[in-house]
C-alpha positions in Angstrom: -86.5 -190.2 11.5 -87.6 -186.6 11.9 -87.9 -186.7 15.8 -83.5 -188.0 15.4 -83.6 -185.2 12.8 -85.1 -182.5 15.3 -82.6 -183.4 18.2 -79.8 -183.3 16.6 -80.3 -179.9 15.4 -81.6 -178.8 18.2 -78.9 -180.4 20.2 -76.2 -179.0 16.9 -77.6 -175.6 18.5 -77.1 -175.8 21.4 -73.5 -176.6 21.1 -73.2 -174.7 19.0 -74.7 -171.2 21.5 -72.8 -172.6 24.3 -69.6 -173.0 22.1 -69.7 -169.4 20.7 -70.1 -168.2 24.2 -66.9 -170.5 25.1 -65.2 -168.5 22.5 -65.3 -165.2 24.4 -65.0 -166.2 28.3 -61.5 -167.5 29.5 -63.2 -170.5 31.4 -65.4 -172.2 29.3 -64.1 -174.5 26.5 -65.9 -173.5 22.8 -63.8 -176.8 21.3 -66.1 -180.0 22.5 -69.4 -177.8 22.7 -68.5 -176.6 19.1 -67.3 -180.8 18.1 -70.9 -180.9 19.4 -72.1 -179.3 16.7 -70.8 -180.2 13.9 -71.5 -183.7 14.6 -74.8 -183.0 15.3 -74.9 -181.2 12.6 -73.4 -183.3 10.0 -75.8 -186.1 11.3 -78.9 -183.3 10.6 -79.1 -181.3 8.2 -76.5 -181.1 5.2 -77.1 -177.5 4.6 -76.4 -176.7 8.3 -73.1 -178.7 7.7 -72.0 -177.4 5.3 -72.8 -173.8 6.7 -71.4 -174.0 10.3 -67.7 -175.7 8.6 -68.0 -172.1 7.1 -68.1 -169.9 9.7 -65.4 -168.1 11.3 -65.7 -169.6 15.1 -65.6 -173.1 13.1 -62.5 -172.2 11.3 -61.2 -170.8 14.4 -61.9 -173.4 17.1 -61.9 -176.4 15.1 -60.6 -176.6 11.8 -56.5 -178.0 11.9 -58.3 -180.3 14.8 -60.4 -182.0 12.8 -57.9 -181.3 9.6 -55.4 -183.6 11.9 -53.0 -181.0 12.0 -53.7 -180.8 15.8 -54.7 -177.9 18.8 -52.4 -174.3 20.1 -51.0 -174.9 23.2 -53.0 -171.8 24.6 -56.8 -174.2 23.6 -55.3 -177.4 25.0 -54.5 -175.6 28.0 -57.2 -174.0 28.8 -58.8 -177.3 28.0 -57.4 -179.5 30.3 -58.0 -176.3 33.6 -61.2 -176.3 32.7 -61.8 -180.1 32.4 -59.8 -180.2 35.7 -61.9 -178.0 37.4 -65.1 -179.2 36.9 -64.1 -182.9 37.7 -62.2 -181.6 40.7 -65.4 -180.2 42.0 -67.3 -183.6 41.3 -64.7 -185.2 43.1 -65.0 -183.1 45.8 -68.8 -184.0 46.0 -68.6 -187.9 45.7 -65.2 -187.8 48.0 -67.8 -186.1 50.6 -70.1 -188.8 50.9 -67.2 -191.8 51.0 -68.0 -192.7 47.3 -64.6 -194.3 47.3 -64.9 -195.5 44.0 -66.1 -193.0 41.7 -63.8 -190.5 42.1 -61.4 -193.6 41.4 -62.8 -193.6 38.1 -63.6 -189.9 37.8 -59.8 -189.5 39.0 -58.8 -192.3 36.1 -61.1 -190.4 33.7 -59.0 -187.4 34.3 -55.6 -189.2 34.1 -57.0 -190.1 30.4 -57.9 -186.9 29.7 -54.1 -184.9 30.8 -52.5 -187.4 29.4 -54.3 -187.5 25.7 -54.4 -183.7 25.3 -50.8 -183.6 26.2 -48.8 -186.7 24.3 -52.1 -187.3 21.8 -53.2 -184.0 20.2 -50.5 -182.4 18.3 -49.5 -178.8 19.4 -50.4 -176.9 15.9 -48.7 -173.1 15.4 -49.9 -170.3 15.8 -51.3 -169.5 12.6 -48.9 -166.1 12.0 -46.3 -168.8 12.3 -47.2 -171.0 10.1 -47.6 -168.3 7.8 -43.8 -167.5 7.7 -43.2 -170.9 7.1 -45.1 -171.3 4.4 -43.9 -168.5 2.9 -40.3 -169.1 3.6 -40.6 -172.6 2.0 -42.4 -171.1 -1.4 -39.2 -169.4 -1.7 
């Protein structure tokens, strides 16, 4: 059991590190790595999980999605572009070696990814617009 817990902590720290870099670099998405970190910390340690969900990194990138509110268009587009570029590279490498069936599978995964983020994930307005709406409703 200790090995499994240690594995989740290490994987969570790796996800957190890459996610933190992704929050700064425009071409690296923070979202999937921070989601990995949240999952791993939740499986390994309640203390780490509580710490992580209270960080600014989590609140800015994941909180709205985890609560079921959705993502901003900017975040969705950033994720779709990054995954498209990575999958295009894999597709190109497989296509050069005449691996057509794996190319077709990768194309299907890419299509599902685009459709999911386009239609399956709600668009979240920017926080300033949400605050203005909340203030208008309160009045």
